[in-house]
Backbone as a chain_set.jsonl record, in Angstrom:
{"seq": "MTHQEKQKAFVAMIKQHERLILKVCALYTNSCRSELSDLYQDAVCAMWESYDSFKGQSKPSTWIYSVTRYTMINASRRRRLETTAMSNIDAESIAAEGSDSDVLDELRQAIAALPPDDRDVFVMWMEGFNPGEIGEALGLSYGTVATRITRIKIKLRRLLKDYKEVVR", "coords": {"N": [[78.136, 322.678, 122.768], [79.549, 319.78, 123.976], [80.234, 318.415, 127.265], [82.602, 316.951, 127.223], [83.853, 317.919, 124.897], [84.193, 320.535, 125.665], [86.018, 320.184, 127.758], [88.235, 319.189, 126.315], [88.846, 321.392, 124.669], [89.519, 323.258, 126.622], [91.765, 322.037, 127.88], [93.532, 322.001, 125.722], [93.882, 324.755, 125.342], [95.105, 325.463, 127.772], [97.48, 323.962, 127.649], [98.675, 325.204, 125.454], [99.265, 327.693, 126.518], [100.832, 327.254, 128.724], [103.444, 328.014, 129.489], [103.199, 330.802, 129.913], [101.403, 330.824, 132.092], [102.989, 329.546, 134.031], [105.083, 331.412, 134.256], [103.774, 333.672, 135.348], [102.89, 332.575, 137.752], [105.377, 332.042, 138.916], [106.238, 334.576, 139.589], [105.041, 335.055, 141.976], [105.999, 333.375, 143.92], [108.522, 331.685, 145.913], [110.589, 330.37, 144.443], [110.335, 327.637, 145.077], [109.725, 324.463, 143.97], [107.511, 322.796, 144.574], [105.706, 324.589, 145.647], [105.352, 326.289, 143.466], [104.158, 324.488, 141.731], [101.771, 324.0, 143.151], [100.594, 326.553, 143.024], [100.292, 326.809, 140.276], [98.422, 324.793, 139.801], [96.289, 325.851, 141.292], [95.738, 328.111, 139.742], [94.968, 326.961, 137.271], [92.713, 325.552, 138.097], [91.086, 327.719, 138.863], [90.766, 328.878, 136.366], [89.333, 326.878, 135.048], [86.982, 326.883, 136.553], [85.971, 329.357, 135.843], [85.734, 329.191, 133.152], [83.433, 329.066, 131.56], [82.682, 331.692, 131.532], [84.415, 332.884, 129.79], [84.231, 334.394, 126.834], [85.522, 334.75, 124.482], [85.978, 337.319, 123.624], [88.287, 338.633, 124.077], [91.785, 337.943, 123.565], [92.743, 334.543, 124.185], [95.11, 334.349, 125.699], [95.207, 336.778, 127.064], [92.979, 336.601, 128.752], [93.743, 334.319, 130.213], [96.07, 335.285, 131.449], [94.959, 337.282, 133.091], [93.205, 335.823, 134.822], [95.062, 334.1, 136.03], [96.773, 335.945, 137.258], [95.043, 337.236, 139.141], [94.41, 335.009, 140.673], [96.916, 334.441, 141.758], [97.386, 336.742, 143.261], [95.348, 336.528, 145.153], [96.147, 334.112, 146.323], [98.612, 334.837, 147.409], [97.832, 336.652, 149.318], [96.3, 334.992, 150.907], [98.113, 333.002, 151.704], [100.154, 334.51, 152.596], [102.463, 334.939, 151.074], [105.735, 335.846, 149.99], [106.247, 338.459, 147.679], [108.371, 338.779, 146.08], [110.8, 337.036, 144.334], [113.463, 336.936, 145.123], [113.756, 338.014, 147.645], [114.743, 336.971, 150.006], [117.442, 336.917, 149.814], [120.139, 338.853, 150.409], [122.095, 341.685, 149.316], [124.682, 341.585, 150.378], [125.129, 338.847, 150.856], [125.123, 337.898, 148.265], [127.355, 339.202, 147.204], [129.29, 338.143, 148.911], [129.347, 335.477, 148.178], [130.567, 335.739, 145.819], [129.196, 335.741, 143.504], [128.738, 335.482, 140.069], [126.537, 336.147, 138.337], [124.686, 335.336, 135.396], [123.393, 337.381, 132.75], [120.633, 336.93, 132.519], [119.865, 335.988, 135.076], [120.421, 338.269, 136.575], [118.62, 340.045, 135.406], [116.206, 338.773, 136.07], [116.235, 339.057, 138.845], [116.185, 341.825, 139.039], [113.679, 342.348, 137.912], [112.111, 341.062, 139.812], [112.456, 342.834, 141.878], [110.893, 344.96, 141.234], [107.882, 346.892, 141.831], [104.795, 345.08, 142.391], [102.657, 345.776, 140.533], [104.031, 347.027, 138.417], [105.647, 344.906, 137.692], [103.775, 343.102, 136.674], [102.886, 344.476, 134.348], [105.322, 344.633, 132.922], [106.075, 341.914, 132.561], [103.953, 340.984, 131.001], [104.364, 342.593, 128.745], [106.862, 341.66, 127.926], [106.087, 339.147, 127.183], [104.936, 339.632, 124.807], [102.529, 340.935, 124.622], [100.579, 343.716, 123.546], [100.382, 347.249, 124.426], [97.61, 347.899, 124.53], [96.336, 345.406, 124.926], [97.488, 344.692, 127.354], [96.523, 346.745, 128.959], [93.785, 346.139, 128.844], [93.708, 343.688, 130.21], [94.616, 344.435, 132.73], [93.111, 346.569, 133.491], [93.803, 349.194, 132.737], [94.546, 352.259, 130.945], [95.594, 352.601, 127.49], [97.594, 354.589, 127.154], [98.563, 354.862, 129.779], [99.709, 352.35, 130.195], [101.704, 352.337, 128.186], [103.323, 354.447, 129.09], [104.102, 353.401, 131.574], [105.626, 351.192, 130.743], [107.829, 352.44, 129.528], [108.89, 353.784, 131.793], [109.435, 351.592, 133.44], [111.435, 350.279, 132.025], [113.492, 352.13, 132.339], [113.784, 352.023, 135.153], [114.63, 349.349, 135.405], [117.079, 349.401, 134.055], [118.491, 351.046, 135.836], [118.334, 349.476, 138.219], [119.721, 347.186, 137.412], [122.223, 348.3, 136.952], [122.846, 349.195, 139.569], [122.875, 346.711, 140.872], [125.064, 345.421, 139.649], [127.117, 347.054, 140.575], [127.081, 346.496, 143.343], [127.807, 343.79, 143.415], [130.391, 343.79, 142.436]], "CA": [[79.387, 321.996, 123.018], [79.402, 318.792, 125.05], [81.181, 318.557, 128.379], [83.88, 316.382, 126.776], [84.433, 318.867, 123.945], [84.612, 321.684, 126.475], [87.25, 319.781, 128.45], [89.317, 319.106, 125.33], [89.206, 322.754, 124.269], [90.179, 323.874, 127.771], [93.092, 321.429, 128.041], [94.364, 322.481, 124.606], [94.213, 326.156, 125.606], [96.048, 325.479, 128.888], [98.767, 323.47, 127.14], [99.236, 326.224, 124.572], [99.691, 328.853, 127.308], [101.43, 326.763, 129.967], [104.619, 328.836, 129.817], [102.702, 332.062, 130.453], [100.86, 330.541, 133.421], [104.123, 329.279, 134.928], [105.812, 332.667, 134.505], [103.005, 334.5, 136.271], [102.953, 331.894, 139.051], [106.737, 332.187, 139.456], [106.377, 335.918, 140.15], [104.424, 335.099, 143.293], [106.5, 332.304, 144.773], [109.933, 331.799, 146.269], [111.337, 329.377, 143.679], [110.107, 326.275, 145.549], [108.988, 323.772, 142.911], [106.209, 322.304, 145.022], [104.836, 325.758, 145.784], [105.036, 326.701, 142.098], [103.198, 323.501, 141.23], [100.49, 324.261, 143.819], [100.026, 327.782, 142.475], [99.892, 326.495, 138.899], [97.162, 324.049, 139.9], [95.261, 326.81, 141.723], [95.397, 328.959, 138.593], [94.234, 326.152, 136.287], [91.378, 325.315, 138.687], [90.33, 328.969, 138.763], [90.398, 329.06, 134.958], [88.275, 325.922, 134.732], [85.764, 327.35, 137.206], [85.436, 330.537, 135.154], [85.857, 328.956, 131.713], [82.163, 329.396, 130.904], [82.57, 333.148, 131.39], [85.287, 333.324, 128.697], [83.398, 334.48, 125.623], [86.362, 334.927, 123.309], [86.027, 338.718, 123.204], [89.708, 338.998, 124.135], [92.63, 336.803, 123.237], [92.828, 333.593, 125.299], [96.268, 334.64, 126.549], [94.844, 337.909, 127.929], [92.092, 336.048, 129.772], [94.554, 333.427, 131.052], [96.927, 336.121, 132.281], [94.129, 337.945, 134.104], [92.756, 334.846, 135.822], [96.242, 333.646, 136.768], [97.229, 337.058, 138.103], [94.142, 337.397, 140.284], [94.576, 333.819, 141.513], [98.175, 334.586, 142.5], [97.202, 337.803, 144.256], [94.555, 335.941, 146.233], [96.955, 333.1, 147.009], [99.64, 335.493, 148.218], [97.142, 337.195, 150.492], [95.873, 333.864, 151.726], [99.273, 332.284, 152.24], [101.144, 335.505, 152.996], [103.687, 334.672, 150.332], [106.546, 336.976, 149.571], [105.954, 338.751, 146.281], [109.582, 338.848, 145.278], [111.482, 335.749, 144.34], [114.806, 336.99, 145.694], [113.769, 338.872, 148.825], [115.466, 336.371, 151.117], [118.875, 336.99, 149.559], [120.536, 340.255, 150.431], [123.229, 342.027, 148.453], [125.936, 341.145, 151.0], [125.334, 337.421, 150.636], [125.471, 337.724, 146.852], [128.743, 339.625, 147.055], [130.145, 337.22, 149.659], [129.477, 334.263, 147.393], [131.291, 336.066, 144.604], [128.314, 335.327, 142.427], [128.892, 336.161, 138.792], [125.301, 335.739, 137.664], [124.564, 335.735, 134.001], [122.497, 338.514, 132.528], [119.249, 336.545, 132.782], [119.651, 335.975, 136.525], [120.387, 339.666, 137.011], [117.359, 340.613, 134.948], [115.149, 338.166, 136.884], [116.287, 339.694, 140.159], [115.746, 343.21, 138.88], [112.233, 342.297, 137.715], [111.527, 340.707, 141.116], [112.544, 344.006, 142.754], [109.889, 345.941, 140.822], [106.578, 346.78, 142.504], [103.973, 344.064, 141.705], [101.914, 346.293, 139.373], [105.002, 347.208, 137.337], [106.074, 343.562, 137.29], [102.722, 342.555, 135.816], [102.951, 345.162, 133.054], [106.555, 344.278, 132.219], [106.04, 340.504, 132.143], [103.043, 340.881, 129.854], [105.023, 343.22, 127.597], [107.907, 340.726, 127.485], [105.4, 338.007, 126.569], [104.481, 340.025, 123.482], [101.255, 341.652, 124.64], [100.723, 345.139, 123.232], [99.836, 348.06, 125.522], [96.154, 347.794, 124.576], [95.982, 344.126, 125.538], [97.902, 344.776, 128.76], [95.548, 347.611, 129.599], [92.525, 345.405, 128.968], [93.858, 342.665, 131.251], [94.902, 345.028, 134.039], [92.204, 347.678, 133.763], [94.543, 350.447, 132.563], [94.44, 352.811, 129.593], [96.736, 352.373, 126.603], [98.637, 355.57, 127.465], [99.144, 354.527, 131.082], [100.565, 351.182, 130.002], [102.88, 352.749, 127.404], [104.175, 355.239, 129.99], [104.701, 352.493, 132.559], [106.664, 350.378, 130.091], [109.01, 353.301, 129.405], [109.448, 354.001, 133.129], [109.951, 350.317, 133.935], [112.732, 350.046, 131.367], [114.459, 353.017, 133.011], [114.013, 351.43, 136.479], [115.417, 348.12, 135.268], [118.463, 349.787, 133.754], [119.071, 351.525, 137.09], [118.475, 348.348, 139.134], [120.808, 346.328, 136.925], [123.472, 349.027, 137.202], [123.082, 349.132, 141.01], [123.221, 345.332, 141.218], [126.442, 345.156, 139.203], [128.036, 347.777, 141.464], [127.127, 345.79, 144.635], [128.494, 342.519, 143.263], [131.821, 344.004, 142.156]], "C": [[79.165, 321.029, 124.189], [80.455, 319.032, 126.12], [82.566, 318.052, 127.963], [84.585, 317.313, 125.792], [84.959, 320.102, 124.675], [85.927, 321.373, 127.192], [88.437, 319.753, 127.49], [89.788, 320.491, 124.909], [89.964, 323.457, 125.395], [91.604, 323.346, 127.933], [94.036, 321.909, 126.943], [94.804, 323.923, 124.844], [95.252, 326.251, 126.728], [97.432, 325.018, 128.415], [99.454, 324.518, 126.271], [99.829, 327.394, 125.367], [100.349, 328.471, 128.632], [102.61, 327.624, 130.419], [104.216, 330.172, 130.449], [102.182, 331.87, 131.878], [101.994, 330.328, 134.417], [104.9, 330.549, 135.252], [105.079, 333.547, 135.51], [103.04, 333.88, 137.666], [104.32, 332.1, 139.705], [106.965, 333.575, 140.06], [105.891, 335.981, 141.593], [104.88, 333.971, 144.215], [107.985, 332.457, 144.998], [110.76, 330.662, 145.673], [111.227, 327.952, 144.192], [109.222, 325.569, 144.521], [107.602, 323.306, 143.356], [105.224, 323.459, 145.176], [104.415, 326.274, 144.401], [103.99, 325.767, 141.502], [101.811, 323.714, 141.845], [99.809, 325.494, 143.234], [99.537, 327.576, 141.041], [98.544, 325.772, 138.917], [96.01, 324.959, 140.336], [94.785, 327.653, 140.547], [94.565, 328.182, 137.573], [92.823, 325.851, 136.805], [90.505, 326.562, 138.582], [89.894, 329.212, 137.315], [89.263, 328.121, 134.574], [86.941, 326.393, 135.311], [85.141, 328.542, 136.474], [85.463, 330.383, 133.634], [84.572, 329.319, 130.958], [82.002, 330.899, 130.691], [83.48, 333.697, 130.291], [84.501, 333.245, 127.399], [84.213, 334.671, 124.353], [86.424, 336.356, 122.803], [87.441, 339.278, 123.289], [90.505, 337.75, 123.755], [92.662, 335.849, 124.43], [93.99, 333.902, 126.247], [95.988, 335.807, 127.503], [93.963, 337.421, 129.071], [92.874, 335.165, 130.749], [95.436, 334.242, 131.986], [96.114, 336.753, 133.408], [93.704, 336.978, 135.206], [93.938, 334.378, 136.669], [96.723, 334.727, 137.724], [96.344, 337.208, 139.331], [94.211, 336.193, 141.225], [95.836, 333.934, 142.351], [98.061, 335.658, 143.573], [96.417, 337.256, 145.446], [95.357, 334.907, 147.02], [98.014, 333.75, 147.895], [99.03, 336.139, 149.448], [96.823, 336.066, 151.468], [97.06, 333.204, 152.415], [100.372, 333.206, 152.741], [102.521, 335.205, 152.371], [104.465, 335.957, 150.111], [106.262, 337.217, 148.095], [107.211, 338.942, 145.441], [110.371, 337.563, 145.431], [112.821, 335.788, 145.063], [114.869, 337.778, 146.992], [114.56, 338.286, 149.987], [116.983, 336.362, 150.898], [119.264, 338.459, 149.53], [121.802, 340.471, 149.599], [124.546, 341.554, 149.053], [126.181, 339.661, 150.771], [125.684, 337.131, 149.182], [126.936, 338.08, 146.635], [129.684, 338.647, 147.749], [130.358, 335.922, 148.897], [130.301, 334.503, 146.136], [130.502, 335.682, 143.37], [128.551, 336.162, 141.178], [127.72, 335.726, 137.92], [125.329, 336.156, 136.212], [123.498, 336.814, 133.891], [121.044, 338.151, 132.836], [118.939, 336.494, 134.27], [119.559, 337.399, 137.057], [119.061, 340.318, 136.624], [116.196, 340.068, 135.784], [115.093, 338.82, 138.262], [115.806, 341.14, 140.087], [114.23, 343.27, 138.689], [111.533, 341.983, 139.037], [111.527, 341.901, 142.068], [111.535, 345.096, 142.383], [108.628, 345.801, 141.676], [105.682, 345.807, 141.71], [103.219, 344.572, 140.475], [102.834, 346.502, 138.17], [105.462, 345.855, 136.795], [105.05, 342.956, 136.342], [102.778, 343.164, 134.42], [104.164, 344.685, 132.272], [106.533, 342.832, 131.72], [105.109, 340.33, 130.957], [103.677, 341.472, 128.594], [106.1, 342.291, 127.033], [107.307, 339.49, 126.807], [104.816, 338.363, 125.205], [103.11, 340.682, 123.441], [101.509, 343.106, 124.269], [100.085, 345.952, 124.36], [98.304, 348.014, 125.638], [95.693, 346.521, 125.27], [96.339, 344.117, 127.027], [96.896, 345.614, 129.531], [94.222, 346.911, 129.824], [92.597, 344.399, 130.115], [93.98, 343.27, 132.638], [93.998, 346.203, 134.394], [92.878, 349.044, 133.682], [94.344, 350.961, 131.142], [95.717, 352.504, 128.807], [97.898, 353.302, 126.973], [99.334, 355.284, 128.791], [100.112, 353.362, 130.945], [101.839, 351.574, 129.256], [103.85, 353.556, 128.265], [104.861, 354.345, 131.007], [105.827, 351.66, 131.952], [107.949, 351.189, 129.965], [109.674, 353.493, 130.763], [110.049, 352.73, 133.707], [111.307, 350.016, 133.307], [113.816, 350.896, 132.013], [114.802, 352.462, 134.386], [114.907, 350.205, 136.388], [116.873, 348.426, 134.928], [119.181, 350.233, 135.02], [119.314, 350.366, 138.064], [119.612, 347.417, 138.707], [122.16, 346.988, 137.154], [123.827, 348.952, 138.687], [123.51, 347.733, 141.437], [124.668, 345.023, 140.843], [127.456, 345.859, 140.112], [128.162, 347.079, 142.82], [127.951, 344.524, 144.531], [129.983, 342.707, 143.061], [132.607, 344.264, 143.375]], "O": [[78.663, 321.414, 125.245], [81.432, 319.751, 125.909], [83.58, 318.656, 128.31], [85.804, 317.47, 125.861], [86.018, 320.638, 124.347], [86.835, 322.203, 127.226], [89.518, 320.24, 127.82], [90.99, 320.737, 124.805], [90.938, 324.167, 125.144], [92.541, 324.126, 128.105], [95.205, 322.192, 127.205], [95.954, 324.277, 124.583], [96.186, 327.047, 126.632], [98.441, 325.635, 128.757], [100.669, 324.697, 126.346], [100.796, 328.015, 124.923], [100.412, 329.283, 129.555], [102.747, 327.921, 131.606], [104.837, 330.614, 131.416], [102.488, 332.666, 132.766], [101.963, 330.87, 135.522], [105.328, 330.745, 136.39], [105.696, 334.104, 136.419], [103.204, 334.594, 138.656], [104.405, 332.309, 140.915], [107.801, 333.729, 140.951], [106.291, 336.869, 142.346], [104.199, 333.657, 145.191], [108.636, 333.271, 144.344], [111.564, 330.057, 146.383], [112.004, 327.106, 143.747], [108.112, 326.016, 144.235], [106.635, 323.412, 142.602], [104.041, 323.315, 144.866], [103.26, 326.648, 144.197], [103.048, 326.214, 140.847], [100.799, 323.62, 141.15], [98.604, 325.488, 142.98], [98.498, 328.104, 140.647], [97.642, 326.099, 138.147], [94.897, 324.855, 139.82], [93.587, 327.881, 140.375], [93.567, 328.694, 137.068], [91.856, 325.891, 136.044], [89.323, 326.471, 138.25], [88.789, 329.694, 137.067], [88.34, 328.514, 133.862], [85.904, 326.314, 134.653], [83.922, 328.713, 136.488], [85.237, 331.353, 132.911], [84.632, 329.825, 129.837], [81.283, 331.334, 129.791], [83.337, 334.855, 129.899], [84.153, 332.161, 126.931], [83.649, 334.745, 123.262], [86.87, 336.596, 121.681], [87.756, 340.281, 122.649], [89.959, 336.652, 123.642], [92.615, 336.3, 125.574], [93.864, 333.734, 127.46], [96.483, 335.816, 128.63], [94.178, 337.788, 130.227], [92.688, 335.255, 131.962], [95.542, 333.933, 133.173], [96.548, 336.751, 134.56], [93.831, 337.288, 136.391], [93.824, 334.273, 137.89], [97.043, 334.441, 138.878], [96.851, 337.297, 140.449], [94.084, 336.346, 142.44], [95.835, 333.569, 143.527], [98.586, 335.494, 144.675], [96.775, 337.491, 146.6], [95.255, 334.838, 148.245], [98.284, 333.275, 148.999], [99.655, 336.168, 150.508], [97.044, 336.172, 152.674], [96.99, 332.887, 153.602], [101.395, 332.748, 153.25], [103.559, 335.216, 153.032], [103.881, 337.04, 150.055], [106.057, 336.265, 147.342], [107.135, 339.229, 144.247], [110.575, 337.073, 146.542], [113.27, 334.76, 145.57], [115.959, 338.178, 147.403], [115.003, 339.025, 150.866], [117.721, 335.841, 151.735], [118.762, 339.22, 148.703], [122.485, 339.514, 149.235], [125.446, 341.158, 148.312], [127.315, 339.254, 150.518], [126.458, 336.217, 148.9], [127.669, 337.35, 145.967], [130.762, 338.353, 147.232], [131.436, 335.331, 148.965], [130.689, 333.549, 145.461], [131.066, 335.343, 142.33], [128.561, 337.392, 141.228], [127.886, 335.038, 136.913], [125.907, 337.179, 135.843], [122.792, 337.106, 134.856], [120.301, 338.98, 133.361], [117.86, 336.913, 134.687], [118.71, 337.697, 137.897], [118.459, 341.048, 137.412], [115.3, 340.822, 136.163], [114.011, 339.101, 138.776], [115.101, 341.613, 140.979], [113.571, 344.148, 139.245], [110.492, 342.562, 139.349], [110.69, 341.974, 142.968], [111.348, 346.05, 143.139], [108.339, 344.718, 142.185], [105.802, 345.723, 140.488], [103.149, 343.866, 139.469], [102.462, 346.192, 137.039], [105.643, 345.686, 135.589], [105.411, 342.364, 135.325], [102.723, 342.444, 133.423], [104.053, 344.366, 131.089], [106.928, 342.559, 130.587], [105.433, 339.612, 130.011], [103.54, 340.914, 127.506], [106.235, 342.151, 125.818], [107.947, 338.866, 125.962], [104.264, 337.501, 124.522], [102.582, 340.958, 122.364], [102.541, 343.669, 124.635], [99.329, 345.405, 125.164], [97.769, 348.084, 126.745], [94.78, 346.545, 126.095], [95.586, 343.599, 127.852], [96.468, 345.239, 130.623], [93.602, 347.071, 130.876], [91.655, 344.276, 130.898], [93.505, 342.691, 133.615], [94.111, 346.768, 135.482], [92.565, 349.943, 134.462], [94.012, 350.192, 130.24], [96.764, 352.194, 129.376], [99.041, 352.86, 127.093], [100.549, 355.445, 128.909], [101.205, 353.384, 131.512], [102.935, 351.181, 129.656], [105.064, 353.368, 128.177], [106.051, 354.501, 131.278], [106.861, 351.451, 132.586], [109.034, 350.687, 130.26], [110.894, 353.377, 130.875], [111.069, 352.786, 134.393], [112.221, 349.551, 133.988], [114.937, 350.428, 132.211], [115.974, 352.426, 134.762], [115.827, 350.034, 137.188], [117.788, 347.788, 135.449], [120.328, 349.855, 135.26], [120.383, 350.283, 138.668], [120.369, 346.924, 139.543], [123.13, 346.318, 137.509], [124.975, 348.677, 139.034], [124.405, 347.583, 142.269], [125.407, 344.433, 141.631], [128.528, 345.319, 140.384], [129.249, 347.069, 143.397], [128.712, 344.203, 145.443], [130.769, 341.856, 143.478], [133.819, 344.462, 143.298]]}, "num_chains": 1, "name": "protein.A"}
């Protein structure tokens, strides 16, 4: 494969999975567009640097998720980023504003309140990865992933219930 063909294949793969990359990046930033853009670029650069190591033994989306996740973890360590998108907003300020968030905003906040490892599992599951693929990307067994998904759903139900009670 020539360098130009390699570039074309890489760009096509990135375009196909852009939404996934952005979602993972958004988990590690505080909703600032410029910061999200910087993290996205960091992730794409990391993927390009390790593109030769992708042998196609796993799905491209699994590889992309893994590289993006590790890039975000390293960036958050390096930049000391907050790992929750809503950590700077407390429940009192939400209640004071009389915010009547739609279900998606509530779910996003509940997901942001999960521990980072649970967040990774849940986001991948929501993206349509099966427990085996999630386990492969995160270094976990199928059973561990399946158990975590069940427990995360229970946590989210509780967090959403608690959030609704604070806002009322």
